[in-house]
PyMOL Python script that loads the backbone (N, CA, C, O; Angstrom):
from pymol import cmd

cmd.read_pdbstr("""\
ATOM      1  N   UNK A   1     -30.200 -13.435  30.446  1.00  0.00           N
ATOM      2  CA  UNK A   1     -29.079 -12.540  29.679  1.00  0.00           C
ATOM      3  C   UNK A   1     -27.848 -13.551  29.553  1.00  0.00           C
ATOM      4  O   UNK A   1     -27.462 -14.198  30.526  1.00  0.00           O
ATOM      5  N   UNK A   2     -27.327 -13.634  28.441  1.00  0.00           N
ATOM      6  CA  UNK A   2     -26.049 -14.764  28.318  1.00  0.00           C
ATOM      7  C   UNK A   2     -25.147 -13.943  29.404  1.00  0.00           C
ATOM      8  O   UNK A   2     -25.093 -12.725  29.572  1.00  0.00           O
ATOM      9  N   UNK A   3     -24.210 -15.359  30.333  1.00  0.00           N
ATOM     10  CA  UNK A   3     -23.012 -15.144  31.070  1.00  0.00           C
ATOM     11  C   UNK A   3     -21.894 -16.360  30.631  1.00  0.00           C
ATOM     12  O   UNK A   3     -22.227 -17.509  30.342  1.00  0.00           O
ATOM     13  N   UNK A   4     -20.661 -15.910  30.644  1.00  0.00           N
ATOM     14  CA  UNK A   4     -19.729 -16.328  30.189  1.00  0.00           C
ATOM     15  C   UNK A   4     -19.673 -17.623  31.045  1.00  0.00           C
ATOM     16  O   UNK A   4     -19.956 -17.601  32.243  1.00  0.00           O
ATOM     17  N   UNK A   5     -19.244 -18.921  30.293  1.00  0.00           N
ATOM     18  CA  UNK A   5     -19.012 -20.048  31.343  1.00  0.00           C
ATOM     19  C   UNK A   5     -17.823 -19.650  32.227  1.00  0.00           C
ATOM     20  O   UNK A   5     -17.994 -19.404  33.421  1.00  0.00           O
ATOM     21  N   UNK A   6     -16.399 -19.573  31.535  1.00  0.00           N
ATOM     22  CA  UNK A   6     -15.322 -19.306  32.395  1.00  0.00           C
ATOM     23  C   UNK A   6     -14.726 -18.170  31.343  1.00  0.00           C
ATOM     24  O   UNK A   6     -14.980 -17.846  30.183  1.00  0.00           O
ATOM     25  N   UNK A   7     -13.826 -17.753  32.338  1.00  0.00           N
ATOM     26  CA  UNK A   7     -12.799 -16.622  31.462  1.00  0.00           C
ATOM     27  C   UNK A   7     -11.857 -17.134  30.555  1.00  0.00           C
ATOM     28  O   UNK A   7     -11.164 -18.147  30.461  1.00  0.00           O
ATOM     29  N   UNK A   8     -12.155 -15.604  29.607  1.00  0.00           N
ATOM     30  CA  UNK A   8     -11.043 -16.188  28.674  1.00  0.00           C
ATOM     31  C   UNK A   8      -9.642 -15.449  29.101  1.00  0.00           C
ATOM     32  O   UNK A   8      -9.604 -14.347  29.649  1.00  0.00           O
ATOM     33  N   UNK A   9      -8.559 -16.200  28.776  1.00  0.00           N
ATOM     34  CA  UNK A   9      -7.347 -16.327  29.148  1.00  0.00           C
ATOM     35  C   UNK A   9      -6.764 -15.527  28.284  1.00  0.00           C
ATOM     36  O   UNK A   9      -7.210 -15.607  27.139  1.00  0.00           O
ATOM     37  N   UNK A  10      -5.431 -14.365  28.567  1.00  0.00           N
ATOM     38  CA  UNK A  10      -4.639 -13.584  27.829  1.00  0.00           C
ATOM     39  C   UNK A  10      -4.706 -14.430  26.834  1.00  0.00           C
ATOM     40  O   UNK A  10      -5.729 -14.416  26.151  1.00  0.00           O
ATOM     41  N   UNK A  11      -3.684 -15.322  26.532  1.00  0.00           N
ATOM     42  CA  UNK A  11      -3.300 -15.980  25.666  1.00  0.00           C
ATOM     43  C   UNK A  11      -4.298 -15.980  24.472  1.00  0.00           C
ATOM     44  O   UNK A  11      -4.082 -15.319  23.457  1.00  0.00           O
ATOM     45  N   UNK A  12      -5.651 -16.931  24.683  1.00  0.00           N
ATOM     46  CA  UNK A  12      -6.645 -16.662  23.757  1.00  0.00           C
ATOM     47  C   UNK A  12      -7.048 -15.984  23.238  1.00  0.00           C
ATOM     48  O   UNK A  12      -7.359 -15.950  22.047  1.00  0.00           O
ATOM     49  N   UNK A  13      -7.179 -14.929  24.418  1.00  0.00           N
ATOM     50  CA  UNK A  13      -7.838 -13.545  23.686  1.00  0.00           C
ATOM     51  C   UNK A  13      -6.574 -13.177  22.689  1.00  0.00           C
ATOM     52  O   UNK A  13      -6.897 -12.956  21.521  1.00  0.00           O
ATOM     53  N   UNK A  14      -5.157 -13.085  23.020  1.00  0.00           N
ATOM     54  CA  UNK A  14      -4.399 -12.999  21.783  1.00  0.00           C
ATOM     55  C   UNK A  14      -4.700 -13.521  20.907  1.00  0.00           C
ATOM     56  O   UNK A  14      -5.017 -12.859  19.919  1.00  0.00           O
ATOM     57  N   UNK A  15      -4.743 -15.157  20.865  1.00  0.00           N
ATOM     58  CA  UNK A  15      -4.690 -15.670  19.393  1.00  0.00           C
ATOM     59  C   UNK A  15      -5.924 -15.017  18.499  1.00  0.00           C
ATOM     60  O   UNK A  15      -5.963 -14.852  17.280  1.00  0.00           O
ATOM     61  N   UNK A  16      -6.980 -14.681  19.562  1.00  0.00           N
ATOM     62  CA  UNK A  16      -8.416 -14.410  17.831  1.00  0.00           C
ATOM     63  C   UNK A  16      -8.185 -13.148  17.798  1.00  0.00           C
ATOM     64  O   UNK A  16      -8.852 -12.644  16.894  1.00  0.00           O
ATOM     65  N   UNK A  17      -7.500 -12.321  18.403  1.00  0.00           N
ATOM     66  CA  UNK A  17      -6.985 -10.540  17.825  1.00  0.00           C
ATOM     67  C   UNK A  17      -5.373 -10.997  16.762  1.00  0.00           C
ATOM     68  O   UNK A  17      -4.937 -10.220  15.913  1.00  0.00           O
ATOM     69  N   UNK A  18      -5.010 -11.760  16.935  1.00  0.00           N
ATOM     70  CA  UNK A  18      -3.576 -11.798  16.204  1.00  0.00           C
ATOM     71  C   UNK A  18      -3.989 -11.496  14.338  1.00  0.00           C
ATOM     72  O   UNK A  18      -3.237 -11.116  13.440  1.00  0.00           O
ATOM     73  N   UNK A  19      -5.836 -11.939  14.282  1.00  0.00           N
ATOM     74  CA  UNK A  19      -5.523 -11.324  12.914  1.00  0.00           C
ATOM     75  C   UNK A  19      -6.117  -9.854  12.506  1.00  0.00           C
ATOM     76  O   UNK A  19      -6.523  -9.537  11.388  1.00  0.00           O
ATOM     77  N   UNK A  20      -6.068  -8.964  13.771  1.00  0.00           N
ATOM     78  CA  UNK A  20      -7.101  -7.851  13.345  1.00  0.00           C
ATOM     79  C   UNK A  20      -6.190  -6.313  13.031  1.00  0.00           C
ATOM     80  O   UNK A  20      -6.540  -5.133  13.038  1.00  0.00           O
ATOM     81  N   UNK A  21      -4.400  -7.257  12.668  1.00  0.00           N
ATOM     82  CA  UNK A  21      -3.946  -5.769  12.745  1.00  0.00           C
ATOM     83  C   UNK A  21      -3.864  -5.222  11.409  1.00  0.00           C
ATOM     84  O   UNK A  21      -4.318  -5.995  10.566  1.00  0.00           O
ATOM     85  N   UNK A  22      -3.489  -4.289  11.023  1.00  0.00           N
ATOM     86  CA  UNK A  22      -3.542  -3.274   9.853  1.00  0.00           C
ATOM     87  C   UNK A  22      -2.651  -4.267   8.724  1.00  0.00           C
ATOM     88  O   UNK A  22      -1.874  -5.030   9.300  1.00  0.00           O
ATOM     89  N   UNK A  23      -2.649  -4.352   7.469  1.00  0.00           N
ATOM     90  CA  UNK A  23      -1.605  -4.830   6.763  1.00  0.00           C
ATOM     91  C   UNK A  23      -0.658  -3.707   6.218  1.00  0.00           C
ATOM     92  O   UNK A  23      -1.208  -2.698   5.776  1.00  0.00           O
ATOM     93  N   UNK A  24       0.547  -3.770   6.206  1.00  0.00           N
ATOM     94  CA  UNK A  24       1.098  -2.609   5.468  1.00  0.00           C
ATOM     95  C   UNK A  24       1.147  -2.887   3.552  1.00  0.00           C
ATOM     96  O   UNK A  24       1.420  -3.992   3.084  1.00  0.00           O
ATOM     97  N   UNK A  25       0.835  -1.690   2.698  1.00  0.00           N
ATOM     98  CA  UNK A  25       0.384  -1.606   1.351  1.00  0.00           C
ATOM     99  C   UNK A  25       1.712  -2.670   0.688  1.00  0.00           C
ATOM    100  O   UNK A  25       2.722  -2.891   1.356  1.00  0.00           O
ATOM    101  N   UNK A  26       1.525  -3.197  -0.566  1.00  0.00           N
ATOM    102  CA  UNK A  26       2.841  -3.706  -1.296  1.00  0.00           C
ATOM    103  C   UNK A  26       3.312  -2.625  -2.076  1.00  0.00           C
ATOM    104  O   UNK A  26       2.621  -1.994  -2.876  1.00  0.00           O
ATOM    105  N   UNK A  27       4.874  -2.366  -1.746  1.00  0.00           N
ATOM    106  CA  UNK A  27       5.285  -1.339  -2.799  1.00  0.00           C
ATOM    107  C   UNK A  27       6.246  -2.364  -3.986  1.00  0.00           C
ATOM    108  O   UNK A  27       6.655  -3.524  -3.960  1.00  0.00           O
ATOM    109  N   UNK A  28       6.290  -1.747  -4.527  1.00  0.00           N
ATOM    110  CA  UNK A  28       7.398  -2.237  -6.017  1.00  0.00           C
ATOM    111  C   UNK A  28       8.293  -1.076  -6.582  1.00  0.00           C
ATOM    112  O   UNK A  28       8.159   0.147  -6.557  1.00  0.00           O
ATOM    113  N   UNK A  29       8.952  -1.643  -6.938  1.00  0.00           N
ATOM    114  CA  UNK A  29      10.130  -0.442  -7.387  1.00  0.00           C
ATOM    115  C   UNK A  29      10.185  -0.641  -8.833  1.00  0.00           C
ATOM    116  O   UNK A  29      10.466  -1.752  -9.282  1.00  0.00           O
ATOM    117  N   UNK A  30       9.901   0.495  -9.703  1.00  0.00           N
ATOM    118  CA  UNK A  30       9.661   0.270 -10.961  1.00  0.00           C
ATOM    119  C   UNK A  30      11.696   0.023 -11.523  1.00  0.00           C
ATOM    120  O   UNK A  30      12.660   0.568 -10.987  1.00  0.00           O
ATOM    121  N   UNK A  31      11.708  -0.841 -12.568  1.00  0.00           N
ATOM    122  CA  UNK A  31      13.003  -1.080 -13.150  1.00  0.00           C
ATOM    123  C   UNK A  31      13.341  -0.005 -13.935  1.00  0.00           C
ATOM    124  O   UNK A  31      14.571  -0.032 -13.987  1.00  0.00           O
ATOM    125  N   UNK A  32      12.832   1.167 -14.739  1.00  0.00           N
ATOM    126  CA  UNK A  32      12.974   1.634 -15.224  1.00  0.00           C
ATOM    127  C   UNK A  32      13.955   3.372 -14.620  1.00  0.00           C
ATOM    128  O   UNK A  32      14.917   3.960 -15.115  1.00  0.00           O
ATOM    129  N   UNK A  33      13.207   3.626 -13.541  1.00  0.00           N
ATOM    130  CA  UNK A  33      13.008   5.096 -12.648  1.00  0.00           C
ATOM    131  C   UNK A  33      13.575   4.818 -11.316  1.00  0.00           C
ATOM    132  O   UNK A  33      13.867   5.761 -10.580  1.00  0.00           O
ATOM    133  N   UNK A  34      13.778   3.434 -10.902  1.00  0.00           N
ATOM    134  CA  UNK A  34      13.342   3.359  -9.274  1.00  0.00           C
ATOM    135  C   UNK A  34      12.918   4.115  -8.702  1.00  0.00           C
ATOM    136  O   UNK A  34      13.692   4.593  -7.873  1.00  0.00           O
ATOM    137  N   UNK A  35      12.155   4.435  -8.723  1.00  0.00           N
ATOM    138  CA  UNK A  35      10.973   4.584  -8.154  1.00  0.00           C
ATOM    139  C   UNK A  35      10.189   3.825  -7.213  1.00  0.00           C
ATOM    140  O   UNK A  35      10.302   2.615  -7.408  1.00  0.00           O
ATOM    141  N   UNK A  36       9.325   4.180  -6.124  1.00  0.00           N
ATOM    142  CA  UNK A  36       8.980   3.307  -5.541  1.00  0.00           C
ATOM    143  C   UNK A  36       7.259   3.818  -5.310  1.00  0.00           C
ATOM    144  O   UNK A  36       6.770   4.904  -4.997  1.00  0.00           O
ATOM    145  N   UNK A  37       6.715   2.615  -5.595  1.00  0.00           N
ATOM    146  CA  UNK A  37       4.651   2.822  -6.112  1.00  0.00           C
ATOM    147  C   UNK A  37       4.256   2.068  -5.304  1.00  0.00           C
ATOM    148  O   UNK A  37       4.834   1.686  -4.287  1.00  0.00           O
ATOM    149  N   UNK A  38       3.219   1.789  -5.700  1.00  0.00           N
ATOM    150  CA  UNK A  38       2.062   0.968  -5.211  1.00  0.00           C
ATOM    151  C   UNK A  38       1.778   0.327  -5.906  1.00  0.00           C
ATOM    152  O   UNK A  38       1.709   0.787  -7.046  1.00  0.00           O
ATOM    153  N   UNK A  39       1.475  -0.933  -5.732  1.00  0.00           N
ATOM    154  CA  UNK A  39       1.730  -2.593  -6.816  1.00  0.00           C
ATOM    155  C   UNK A  39       0.422  -1.866  -7.817  1.00  0.00           C
ATOM    156  O   UNK A  39      -0.436  -1.119  -7.347  1.00  0.00           O
ATOM    157  N   UNK A  40       0.493  -2.203  -9.007  1.00  0.00           N
ATOM    158  CA  UNK A  40      -0.255  -2.280 -10.295  1.00  0.00           C
ATOM    159  C   UNK A  40      -0.796  -0.869 -10.457  1.00  0.00           C
ATOM    160  O   UNK A  40      -1.945  -0.633 -10.833  1.00  0.00           O
ATOM    161  N   UNK A  41      -0.038  -0.098 -10.199  1.00  0.00           N
ATOM    162  CA  UNK A  41      -0.280   1.138 -10.467  1.00  0.00           C
ATOM    163  C   UNK A  41       1.146   2.167 -10.791  1.00  0.00           C
ATOM    164  O   UNK A  41       2.249   1.741 -10.447  1.00  0.00           O
ATOM    165  N   UNK A  42       1.028   3.470 -11.441  1.00  0.00           N
ATOM    166  CA  UNK A  42       2.083   3.616 -12.636  1.00  0.00           C
ATOM    167  C   UNK A  42       2.537   4.950 -11.505  1.00  0.00           C
ATOM    168  O   UNK A  42       1.820   5.418 -10.621  1.00  0.00           O
ATOM    169  N   UNK A  43       3.677   5.281 -11.797  1.00  0.00           N
ATOM    170  CA  UNK A  43       5.073   5.662 -10.510  1.00  0.00           C
ATOM    171  C   UNK A  43       4.270   7.464 -11.214  1.00  0.00           C
ATOM    172  O   UNK A  43       3.971   7.756 -12.372  1.00  0.00           O
ATOM    173  N   UNK A  44       4.168   8.215 -10.067  1.00  0.00           N
ATOM    174  CA  UNK A  44       4.304   9.483 -10.762  1.00  0.00           C
ATOM    175  C   UNK A  44       5.139  10.226 -11.516  1.00  0.00           C
ATOM    176  O   UNK A  44       5.139  11.455 -11.581  1.00  0.00           O
ATOM    177  N   UNK A  45       6.145   9.170 -12.320  1.00  0.00           N
ATOM    178  CA  UNK A  45       6.578   9.529 -13.563  1.00  0.00           C
ATOM    179  C   UNK A  45       5.785   9.646 -14.585  1.00  0.00           C
ATOM    180  O   UNK A  45       6.035  10.527 -15.408  1.00  0.00           O
ATOM    181  N   UNK A  46       4.637   8.775 -14.764  1.00  0.00           N
ATOM    182  CA  UNK A  46       4.429   8.055 -15.737  1.00  0.00           C
ATOM    183  C   UNK A  46       4.824   6.639 -16.428  1.00  0.00           C
ATOM    184  O   UNK A  46       4.391   6.501 -17.572  1.00  0.00           O
ATOM    185  N   UNK A  47       5.674   5.444 -15.831  1.00  0.00           N
ATOM    186  CA  UNK A  47       6.031   4.857 -16.139  1.00  0.00           C
ATOM    187  C   UNK A  47       5.131   3.383 -15.248  1.00  0.00           C
ATOM    188  O   UNK A  47       4.707   3.429 -14.094  1.00  0.00           O
ATOM    189  N   UNK A  48       5.047   2.279 -16.125  1.00  0.00           N
ATOM    190  CA  UNK A  48       4.603   1.230 -15.584  1.00  0.00           C
ATOM    191  C   UNK A  48       5.157  -0.088 -16.252  1.00  0.00           C
ATOM    192  O   UNK A  48       5.266  -0.331 -17.454  1.00  0.00           O
ATOM    193  N   UNK A  49       5.525  -0.988 -15.016  1.00  0.00           N
ATOM    194  CA  UNK A  49       6.580  -2.209 -15.583  1.00  0.00           C
ATOM    195  C   UNK A  49       7.516  -1.825 -16.618  1.00  0.00           C
ATOM    196  O   UNK A  49       7.670  -2.598 -17.563  1.00  0.00           O
ATOM    197  N   UNK A  50       8.117  -0.816 -16.575  1.00  0.00           N
ATOM    198  CA  UNK A  50       9.692  -0.021 -17.079  1.00  0.00           C
ATOM    199  C   UNK A  50       9.168   0.795 -18.338  1.00  0.00           C
ATOM    200  O   UNK A  50      10.047   1.299 -19.037  1.00  0.00           O
ATOM    201  N   UNK A  51       7.872   0.986 -18.707  1.00  0.00           N
ATOM    202  CA  UNK A  51       7.661   1.241 -20.032  1.00  0.00           C
ATOM    203  C   UNK A  51       6.807   3.087 -19.514  1.00  0.00           C
ATOM    204  O   UNK A  51       6.016   3.285 -18.592  1.00  0.00           O
ATOM    205  N   UNK A  52       7.223   3.842 -20.248  1.00  0.00           N
ATOM    206  CA  UNK A  52       6.339   4.840 -20.315  1.00  0.00           C
ATOM    207  C   UNK A  52       5.152   4.682 -20.733  1.00  0.00           C
ATOM    208  O   UNK A  52       5.094   4.138 -21.836  1.00  0.00           O
ATOM    209  N   UNK A  53       3.831   5.052 -20.097  1.00  0.00           N
ATOM    210  CA  UNK A  53       2.450   5.300 -20.223  1.00  0.00           C
ATOM    211  C   UNK A  53       1.461   6.140 -20.510  1.00  0.00           C
ATOM    212  O   UNK A  53       0.359   6.111 -21.058  1.00  0.00           O
ATOM    213  N   UNK A  54       2.365   7.108 -19.835  1.00  0.00           N
ATOM    214  CA  UNK A  54       1.891   8.929 -19.785  1.00  0.00           C
ATOM    215  C   UNK A  54       2.963   9.520 -19.881  1.00  0.00           C
ATOM    216  O   UNK A  54       4.034   9.219 -19.355  1.00  0.00           O
ATOM    217  N   UNK A  55       2.551  10.987 -21.026  1.00  0.00           N
ATOM    218  CA  UNK A  55       3.678  11.321 -20.873  1.00  0.00           C
ATOM    219  C   UNK A  55       3.559  12.622 -20.337  1.00  0.00           C
ATOM    220  O   UNK A  55       2.783  13.428 -20.852  1.00  0.00           O
ATOM    221  N   UNK A  56       4.395  12.969 -19.147  1.00  0.00           N
ATOM    222  CA  UNK A  56       3.944  14.209 -17.961  1.00  0.00           C
ATOM    223  C   UNK A  56       4.290  15.568 -19.244  1.00  0.00           C
ATOM    224  O   UNK A  56       5.175  15.694 -20.090  1.00  0.00           O
ATOM    225  N   UNK A  57       3.296  16.276 -18.913  1.00  0.00           N
ATOM    226  CA  UNK A  57       3.129  17.687 -19.407  1.00  0.00           C
ATOM    227  C   UNK A  57       4.376  18.651 -19.752  1.00  0.00           C
ATOM    228  O   UNK A  57       4.849  18.816 -18.628  1.00  0.00           O
ATOM    229  N   UNK A  58       4.798  19.034 -20.214  1.00  0.00           N
ATOM    230  CA  UNK A  58       5.663  20.336 -20.357  1.00  0.00           C
ATOM    231  C   UNK A  58       5.361  21.443 -19.672  1.00  0.00           C
ATOM    232  O   UNK A  58       4.541  22.302 -19.997  1.00  0.00           O
ATOM    233  N   UNK A  59       6.209  21.403 -18.475  1.00  0.00           N
ATOM    234  CA  UNK A  59       6.169  22.893 -17.572  1.00  0.00           C
ATOM    235  C   UNK A  59       6.796  24.221 -18.349  1.00  0.00           C
ATOM    236  O   UNK A  59       7.993  24.112 -18.616  1.00  0.00           O
ATOM    237  N   UNK A  60       6.292  25.190 -18.661  1.00  0.00           N
ATOM    238  CA  UNK A  60       6.735  26.357 -19.151  1.00  0.00           C
ATOM    239  C   UNK A  60       6.965  27.330 -17.701  1.00  0.00           C
ATOM    240  O   UNK A  60       6.101  27.451 -16.833  1.00  0.00           O
ATOM    241  N   UNK A  61       8.872  28.240 -17.648  1.00  0.00           N
ATOM    242  CA  UNK A  61       8.009  29.205 -16.719  1.00  0.00           C
ATOM    243  C   UNK A  61       7.545  30.243 -17.092  1.00  0.00           C
ATOM    244  O   UNK A  61       6.713  30.963 -16.541  1.00  0.00           O
ATOM    245  N   UNK A  62       8.071  30.357 -18.051  1.00  0.00           N
ATOM    246  CA  UNK A  62       7.550  31.758 -18.919  1.00  0.00           C
ATOM    247  C   UNK A  62       6.618  32.336 -18.830  1.00  0.00           C
ATOM    248  O   UNK A  62       6.626  33.543 -18.590  1.00  0.00           O
ATOM    249  N   UNK A  63       5.038  31.314 -19.078  1.00  0.00           N
ATOM    250  CA  UNK A  63       4.257  31.765 -20.037  1.00  0.00           C
ATOM    251  C   UNK A  63       3.338  32.354 -18.408  1.00  0.00           C
ATOM    252  O   UNK A  63       3.420  31.843 -17.292  1.00  0.00           O
ATOM    253  N   UNK A  64       2.501  33.587 -18.851  1.00  0.00           N
ATOM    254  CA  UNK A  64       1.765  34.174 -18.394  1.00  0.00           C
ATOM    255  C   UNK A  64       1.189  35.457 -18.521  1.00  0.00           C
ATOM    256  O   UNK A  64       0.294  35.810 -17.754  1.00  0.00           O
TER     257      UNK A  64
END
""", "prot")
cmd.dss("prot")
cmd.show_as("cartoon", "prot")
cmd.util.cbc("prot")
cmd.orient("prot")
């Protein structure tokens, strides 16, 4: 059974673990609407890079 030759110091252990943290998602602000959204994705209002790419459906209140 393998046995380590010498004990790892907390400093060495920390150097190895420094890259294990989770990265925060990259966010962008749309220049047209000012909304914050994930990179390379459209905003909830349908804008991408300042241009409207998807029209939101018109919500009617009285139809039922």
